[in-house]
C-alpha positions in Angstrom: 33.1 16.2 -79.0 30.6 14.8 -81.6 28.2 16.8 -82.9 27.0 18.5 -79.3 29.0 21.2 -78.8 26.3 23.7 -78.7 23.6 22.0 -77.0 25.0 21.4 -73.6 22.4 23.2 -71.6 20.5 20.1 -71.0 21.9 16.3 -72.1 20.6 12.7 -71.0 23.1 10.4 -69.9 23.0 6.7 -70.6 24.1 4.0 -68.2 27.2 3.1 -70.2 28.3 6.8 -69.9 27.5 7.1 -65.7 29.2 3.9 -65.3 32.4 4.7 -67.2 32.3 8.1 -65.2 31.9 6.1 -61.8 34.6 3.8 -62.4 36.8 7.2 -62.9 35.3 8.5 -59.6 34.1 11.7 -61.9 30.7 11.7 -62.0 30.4 14.6 -59.8 32.2 16.9 -62.5 28.7 16.4 -64.5 26.6 19.2 -63.1 29.7 21.4 -63.3 29.8 20.7 -67.1 26.3 20.4 -68.1 23.7 23.0 -66.8 20.7 20.4 -66.4 22.2 16.8 -66.9 19.3 14.3 -66.7 18.7 10.3 -67.1 15.8 7.8 -66.6 14.2 5.6 -64.4 15.0 2.7 -66.6 19.0 3.8 -66.3 18.6 4.0 -62.3 17.3 0.5 -62.5 20.2 -0.7 -64.9 22.7 1.0 -62.3 20.8 -0.9 -59.4 21.0 -4.1 -61.4 25.0 -3.7 -61.5 25.4 -2.7 -57.9 23.2 -6.0 -57.0 25.3 -8.1 -59.5 28.5 -7.0 -57.8 29.7 -3.6 -59.5 30.3 -1.8 -56.3 31.8 1.5 -58.4 28.1 1.9 -59.6 27.1 3.0 -56.5 29.2 6.6 -57.5 26.8 6.7 -60.1 23.9 6.3 -57.8 24.9 8.8 -55.8 25.2 11.2 -58.6 21.5 11.0 -59.7 19.0 13.3 -58.0 15.4 11.6 -58.1 12.6 14.5 -57.7 10.8 12.1 -56.1 13.0 11.0 -53.5 13.7 13.9 -51.2 16.5 12.2 -49.6 18.5 11.9 -53.1 20.9 14.9 -53.2 22.6 14.1 -56.6 23.0 16.5 -59.4 21.6 14.4 -62.2 17.9 14.3 -62.6 16.1 11.6 -62.7 13.1 11.8 -65.0 10.1 9.4 -66.3 9.8 8.3 -70.1 6.9 7.7 -72.3 8.8 5.7 -74.9 6.6 2.7 -74.6 3.7 4.6 -75.8 5.3 7.4 -77.8 8.2 5.6 -80.0 7.8 1.6 -79.3 10.1 1.1 -82.5 12.9 2.3 -80.1 12.5 -1.3 -78.4 13.1 -2.8 -81.9 16.8 -1.9 -81.6 17.7 -0.7 -78.0 17.6 -1.8 -74.7 15.1 -0.3 -72.0 17.6 2.3 -70.0 18.9 3.0 -73.9 15.6 3.3 -75.4 14.3 5.6 -72.5 17.2 8.2 -72.5 17.0 8.3 -76.4 13.6 9.1 -76.2 14.0 11.9 -73.6 16.6 13.3 -75.8 14.6 13.1 -78.9 11.3 14.3 -77.4 13.6 17.5 -75.7 15.4 18.2 -78.9 18.8 17.6 -76.7 22.1 15.8 -77.1 22.6 12.0 -75.6 25.7 11.2 -74.0 26.1 7.6 -75.2 29.4 5.2 -75.9 27.0 2.6 -77.6 27.5 2.7 -81.4 24.4 1.0 -82.0 22.5 4.1 -79.8 24.8 6.4 -81.6 23.3 4.7 -85.2 19.6 5.0 -83.7 20.0 8.5 -82.3 21.6 9.8 -86.0 18.8 8.2 -87.6 16.2 10.7 -85.2 18.2 13.5 -85.6 19.6 13.8 -82.0 23.0 14.7 -81.4 25.7 12.8 -79.4 28.6 12.8 -77.6 30.4 10.4 -75.2 32.3 9.8 -72.0 35.5 11.6 -73.7 33.6 14.1 -74.7 32.1 14.9 -71.5 35.4 15.0 -69.7 36.9 17.2 -71.9 33.9 19.6 -71.7 34.6 19.3 -68.0 38.3 20.4 -68.8 36.9 23.3 -70.6 34.8 24.6 -68.2 37.5 24.2 -65.5 35.3 21.3 -63.4 38.2 18.6 -63.7 41.9 19.4 -64.5 43.8 18.0 -67.3 45.9 15.7 -65.3 42.5 14.0 -63.6 40.9 14.1 -67.3 43.7 11.9 -68.3 44.0 9.5 -65.6 40.3 8.8 -66.0 41.6 7.5 -69.5 44.0 5.8 -68.6 41.7 4.0 -65.7 39.2 3.3 -68.6 42.2 1.8 -70.6 43.1 -0.2 -67.6 39.5 -1.9 -67.6 39.5 -2.5 -71.4 37.2 0.6 -72.3 37.7 1.9 -75.9 39.4 5.4 -75.4 39.7 7.1 -78.9 42.5 9.4 -77.7 45.8 9.7 -75.6 45.3 12.5 -73.7 42.2 15.1 -73.4 44.5 17.6 -74.7 43.7 16.4 -78.1 39.8 17.2 -77.8 40.6 20.6 -75.7 43.7 22.1 -77.6 42.6 20.3 -81.3 46.8 19.0 -81.2 47.8 15.6 -81.4 50.3 14.5 -79.0 53.0 11.9 -80.0 
């Protein structure tokens, strides 16, 4: 996991991480892995647009969201508003709306951000926001017994099959700290 090892009481997730989790059908482990996972309305809008564009797997990400303004939503990742345009408009110089909104929320709350985007990680680092990624969240899920090692490695295979860059051969490398041949 990247830099976020001690700050998992609350974490903000961007659209890319939620999309990767949805493709591997493991969004539901996030609330078991992070005590108070959150995202933004802008990220939810990105996911909605993806579903409208034909990326049906994103419905699993949307199903995992809980909107406090919508009593019919039942997911475990809370959707929250953002004041990024008013408080940190410079985030928009380098980031898209969804990325800027969750980075602002993580920065304002002093908690980590889950993102797989290098540009977002660079901006986050420059503002002192710790980051982790999809693979780090999955490793954390294994550590917390929210996901089996086999299911975690199956997620890695799913991502590789979809040309997602995966930095390890097995989640065991992160959980045990050992290299697999």
